[in-house]
C-alpha positions as CSV (number, residue, x, y, z in Angstrom):
1,M,-0.4,-33.3,-6.6
2,N,2.8,-32.0,-8.1
3,T,4.7,-34.7,-9.9
4,N,7.8,-32.5,-10.2
5,T,8.5,-32.1,-6.5
6,P,12.2,-32.1,-5.8
7,A,13.7,-34.9,-3.7
8,R,12.7,-34.5,-0.1
9,T,16.4,-34.6,0.8
10,S,16.6,-31.0,-0.6
11,P,13.1,-29.6,0.1
12,W,14.2,-26.0,-0.4
13,R,14.6,-26.6,-4.2
14,G,11.9,-25.9,-6.8
15,V,9.2,-23.2,-6.8
16,M,8.8,-22.2,-3.1
17,V,6.2,-19.5,-2.9
18,A,6.7,-16.7,-0.4
19,T,3.1,-16.4,0.9
20,P,1.4,-13.2,2.1
21,L,-0.7,-12.8,5.1
22,T,-4.4,-13.3,4.3
23,L,-5.8,-10.5,6.4
24,R,-9.4,-9.5,7.1
25,E,-10.4,-5.9,7.0
26,D,-9.7,-5.6,10.7
27,R,-6.2,-6.8,10.0
28,S,-6.6,-10.1,11.8
29,I,-5.4,-13.2,10.0
30,D,-7.9,-15.4,8.2
31,F,-6.2,-18.7,8.8
32,D,-8.9,-20.6,6.8
33,A,-8.2,-18.4,3.8
34,Y,-4.4,-18.9,4.3
35,A,-4.8,-22.7,4.4
36,A,-6.9,-22.6,1.2
37,H,-4.3,-20.5,-0.6
38,V,-1.5,-22.9,0.4
39,R,-3.5,-25.9,-0.9
40,D,-4.2,-24.1,-4.1
41,L,-0.5,-23.4,-4.7
42,V,0.5,-27.0,-4.1
43,A,-2.3,-28.2,-6.4
44,A,-1.1,-25.8,-9.1
45,G,2.3,-27.4,-9.2
46,C,4.3,-25.3,-6.7
47,D,6.8,-27.2,-4.7
48,G,6.2,-25.5,-1.4
49,V,5.6,-22.3,0.6
50,V,7.6,-19.8,2.6
51,P,5.5,-18.3,5.4
52,N,6.7,-15.5,7.7
53,G,9.0,-13.9,5.1
54,S,9.1,-10.3,3.9
55,L,6.0,-10.8,1.8
56,G,4.3,-12.4,4.9
57,E,4.8,-9.1,6.8
58,Y,6.7,-11.0,9.5
59,Q,7.8,-7.8,11.3
60,T,4.1,-7.2,12.2
61,L,3.4,-10.6,13.7
62,T,3.1,-11.6,17.3
63,D,5.0,-14.7,18.4
64,Q,1.8,-16.6,18.6
65,E,0.7,-15.6,15.1
66,R,4.1,-16.6,13.6
67,D,3.9,-20.0,15.2
68,Q,0.3,-20.5,14.1
69,V,1.0,-19.5,10.5
70,V,3.7,-22.1,10.3
71,R,1.5,-24.8,11.7
72,V,-1.3,-24.0,9.4
73,A,1.1,-24.0,6.4
74,V,2.5,-27.4,7.3
75,E,-1.0,-28.9,7.6
76,A,-2.3,-27.3,4.5
77,A,0.8,-28.3,2.4
78,G,0.2,-31.9,3.2
79,D,3.9,-32.5,3.7
80,G,5.9,-30.4,6.2
81,A,9.0,-30.7,4.0
82,R,7.3,-28.3,1.6
83,V,7.3,-25.5,4.2
84,M,10.3,-23.1,4.7
85,P,9.4,-20.6,7.4
86,G,11.2,-17.4,7.8
87,V,12.8,-17.2,11.2
88,S,14.5,-13.8,11.0
89,A,14.7,-11.6,14.2
90,Y,16.9,-9.0,15.6
91,D,18.1,-11.5,18.3
92,S,19.9,-14.7,17.2
93,T,18.4,-16.5,20.2
94,Q,14.9,-15.6,19.0
95,S,15.7,-16.8,15.5
96,R,17.0,-20.1,16.9
97,R,13.9,-20.5,19.0
98,R,11.7,-19.9,15.9
99,A,13.7,-22.5,14.0
100,E,13.2,-25.0,16.8
101,Q,9.4,-24.3,16.7
102,A,9.5,-24.8,12.9
103,A,11.2,-28.2,13.4
104,E,8.6,-29.1,16.0
105,A,5.8,-28.2,13.5
106,G,7.3,-30.4,10.9
107,A,8.9,-27.9,8.5
108,G,11.7,-29.0,6.2
109,S,13.9,-26.0,6.3
110,V,14.1,-22.3,7.4
111,L,14.9,-19.0,5.7
112,L,17.2,-16.6,7.6
113,L,18.3,-13.0,7.1
114,P,21.7,-12.0,8.5
115,P,21.6,-9.8,11.7
116,N,19.7,-6.7,10.5
117,G,19.7,-4.4,13.5
118,Y,23.1,-2.9,12.5
119,A,25.8,-3.3,9.9
120,C,27.6,-6.2,11.6
121,D,30.9,-7.8,10.7
122,D,31.5,-11.2,9.2
123,A,32.2,-12.8,12.6
124,A,28.8,-11.8,13.9
125,V,27.1,-13.1,10.7
126,R,28.8,-16.4,11.1
127,A,27.9,-16.7,14.8
128,H,24.3,-15.8,13.9
129,Y,23.9,-18.5,11.3
130,A,25.7,-21.1,13.4
131,E,23.3,-20.4,16.3
132,V,20.2,-20.9,14.2
133,A,21.7,-24.0,12.4
134,S,22.1,-25.6,15.8
135,A,18.3,-26.0,15.9
136,G,18.8,-28.8,13.4
137,L,16.9,-27.7,10.3
138,P,18.6,-26.8,7.1
139,V,19.1,-23.1,6.9
140,V,18.7,-21.1,3.7
141,A,20.5,-17.7,3.9
142,Y,18.6,-14.7,2.6
143,N,20.9,-12.1,1.0
144,N,19.1,-8.7,0.9
145,P,21.7,-6.1,1.3
146,Y,19.3,-3.3,0.5
147,D,17.2,-3.8,3.6
148,T,19.7,-5.4,6.0
149,K,22.8,-3.3,5.1
150,V,24.7,-6.6,5.4
151,D,25.9,-8.2,2.2
152,L,26.3,-12.0,2.1
153,T,29.2,-11.9,-0.4
154,P,30.2,-15.1,-2.3
155,R,33.2,-15.4,-0.1
156,L,31.2,-15.1,3.1
157,L,28.6,-17.6,1.8
158,A,31.4,-20.0,1.1
159,Q,32.5,-19.7,4.8
160,L,29.0,-20.2,6.1
161,H,28.5,-23.3,3.9
162,A,31.9,-24.8,4.8
163,E,31.0,-24.4,8.5
164,G,27.7,-26.3,7.9
165,S,25.6,-23.3,8.8
166,V,23.7,-22.9,5.4
167,V,22.6,-25.2,2.6
168,A,21.5,-22.6,0.1
169,V,21.1,-18.8,-0.5
170,K,18.1,-16.8,-1.6
171,E,20.0,-14.2,-3.7
172,F,18.2,-10.9,-3.9
173,S,21.0,-8.5,-4.7
174,G,19.8,-8.3,-8.3
175,D,23.4,-8.8,-9.5
176,V,23.2,-11.9,-11.7
177,R,27.0,-12.0,-11.9
178,R,27.0,-13.2,-8.3
179,A,25.7,-16.6,-9.5
180,Y,29.0,-17.4,-11.1
181,E,31.0,-16.2,-8.2
182,I,29.0,-18.2,-5.7
183,A,29.4,-21.3,-7.9
184,E,33.2,-20.8,-7.9
185,E,33.5,-19.9,-4.2
186,A,31.0,-22.5,-2.8
187,P,30.3,-25.1,-5.5
188,G,28.1,-27.2,-3.1
189,L,25.8,-24.3,-2.1
190,D,22.4,-24.2,-3.7
191,L,21.5,-21.0,-5.5
192,L,17.9,-19.9,-5.2
193,I,16.3,-17.1,-7.2
194,G,15.4,-14.4,-4.8
195,A,14.0,-11.7,-7.0
196,D,11.3,-12.5,-9.5
197,D,12.6,-10.1,-12.2
198,V,15.9,-11.9,-12.6
199,L,14.4,-15.4,-12.7
200,L,15.5,-16.3,-16.2
201,E,19.1,-15.0,-15.8
202,L,19.7,-16.9,-12.5
203,A,18.0,-20.0,-13.8
204,L,20.3,-20.1,-16.8
205,A,23.2,-19.5,-14.4
206,G,22.4,-22.7,-12.4
207,A,19.8,-21.8,-9.8
208,V,17.9,-24.8,-8.5
209,G,15.0,-23.0,-6.8
210,W,12.9,-19.9,-6.8
211,I,11.6,-18.2,-3.6
212,A,8.8,-16.5,-5.5
213,G,6.2,-13.8,-5.2
214,C,4.4,-13.9,-8.5
215,P,3.0,-17.4,-8.2
216,N,0.6,-16.1,-5.6
217,M,-1.5,-14.7,-8.3
218,L,-0.5,-16.7,-11.4
219,P,0.8,-20.1,-10.2
220,A,0.4,-22.1,-13.4
221,G,2.1,-19.5,-15.6
222,C,5.0,-19.0,-13.2
223,V,5.5,-22.8,-12.7
224,A,5.6,-23.2,-16.5
225,L,8.2,-20.4,-16.7
226,Y,10.4,-21.8,-14.0
227,R,10.4,-25.4,-15.3
228,A,11.2,-24.2,-18.8
229,A,14.0,-21.8,-17.6
230,V,15.8,-24.3,-15.4
231,S,15.7,-26.9,-18.2
232,G,17.2,-24.5,-20.7
233,D,14.1,-24.4,-22.9
234,L,14.4,-20.9,-24.0
235,E,11.9,-21.3,-26.8
236,T,9.3,-21.6,-24.1
237,A,10.8,-19.6,-21.3
238,L,11.8,-16.4,-23.0
239,P,8.3,-15.5,-24.4
240,L,6.8,-16.4,-21.0
241,Y,9.3,-14.3,-19.2
242,R,8.7,-11.2,-21.4
243,R,4.9,-11.5,-20.9
244,L,5.2,-11.9,-17.2
245,H,7.9,-9.4,-16.5
246,P,5.6,-6.4,-16.0
247,L,4.3,-8.3,-12.9
248,L,7.6,-10.0,-11.9
249,R,9.4,-6.7,-11.5
250,W,7.0,-5.5,-8.8
251,D,8.7,-8.1,-6.5
252,S,11.8,-5.7,-6.4
253,K,9.9,-2.6,-5.5
254,P,9.3,-1.2,-2.0
255,E,5.5,-1.6,-2.5
256,F,5.9,-5.3,-3.5
257,V,3.6,-6.6,-0.7
258,Q,0.7,-4.3,-1.6
259,A,1.2,-4.9,-5.3
260,I,1.2,-8.7,-5.0
261,K,-1.9,-8.6,-2.8
262,A,-3.7,-6.2,-5.1
263,S,-2.9,-8.5,-8.1
264,M,-4.2,-11.5,-6.1
265,D,-7.5,-9.7,-5.5
266,I,-7.8,-8.9,-9.2
267,V,-7.4,-12.6,-10.2
268,G,-9.9,-13.6,-7.5
269,R,-7.6,-14.9,-4.8
270,H,-7.5,-13.6,-1.3
271,G,-5.0,-10.7,-1.2
272,G,-6.6,-8.3,1.1
273,P,-5.1,-5.4,3.0
274,T,-1.7,-5.0,4.7
275,R,-0.8,-4.1,8.2
276,P,0.6,-0.7,9.1
277,P,2.9,1.0,8.4
278,R,2.2,-0.3,4.9
279,T,-0.5,1.7,3.2
280,P,-2.6,0.9,0.0
281,L,-1.1,1.5,-3.4
282,D,-1.6,4.9,-4.9
283,A,-4.0,5.2,-7.8
284,A,-1.3,5.1,-10.5
285,S,0.5,2.1,-9.1
286,L,-2.8,0.2,-8.6
287,A,-3.7,1.0,-12.2
288,A,-0.4,-0.4,-13.4
289,V,-0.8,-3.6,-11.4
290,R,-4.3,-4.0,-12.7
291,A,-3.3,-3.5,-16.3
292,A,-0.4,-6.0,-16.0
293,T,-2.5,-8.6,-14.2
294,E,-5.5,-8.4,-16.6
295,K,-3.2,-8.6,-19.6
296,A,-1.6,-11.8,-18.2
297,L,-5.0,-13.3,-17.5
298,A,-6.2,-12.4,-21.0
299,E,-3.1,-14.3,-22.3
300,G,-3.9,-17.4,-20.3
301,L,-1.1,-17.1,-17.9
302,G,-3.2,-17.7,-14.7
């Protein structure tokens, strides 16, 4: 059991692992393997899991699959507060319904992208988050302007927080300067690291959580890195960060799902295939992932 679990009043804090789908070769979900993976992550010191996010290929899931993934995660985690399901959808009503289902399953918070069907204005973003927040669970905003074409700027995040619609933001823009702007505009809003390859920079800037991909294959090394980084222990954190960065940076590439799953397979965890339209890594990319993973294992970072 993890003795460093954040207070359950803020269950979105700490190392929250964005979990992939554990697929069989026929692309059906192996829920037993998924439950085992969640249990392994918690046992390794991770604070919780984030099912049905981008790494979880949520766009390819049926409604029934999404609901079952959450229920399996809650049971396997042993504490529903450890689970932060992604509830993003094109329709705000669907997102709210998924947040309600997450609450019924016992989850502690939800992760929500802005409307991503079109480049909407601030008023639509605010209405979207208010609608989902009405389900009753704390909402973590997910700022990914590359994929959504909607930028949750520090000023907009401050509005969302003031209106009670969000408690935190998963910041994936890659611009570490945003951390300081967010702290100035919305000092009560929790900053969560959203891209693995800026972990150290955002931790030093005041982040209180990490929605992470790399712990799926190397949980112990990643937890050690995060704990050292947020405590300001650069003597420990910086060498770890340099050694892990060849893997951490895959989290910001378009092929991040395939890369993380391939790395999991290499370390002996259940990665498996992806659902279309994602295709397997090309030979060069797979070789790079294998080299980085095997080097990390050889250095005892598993």
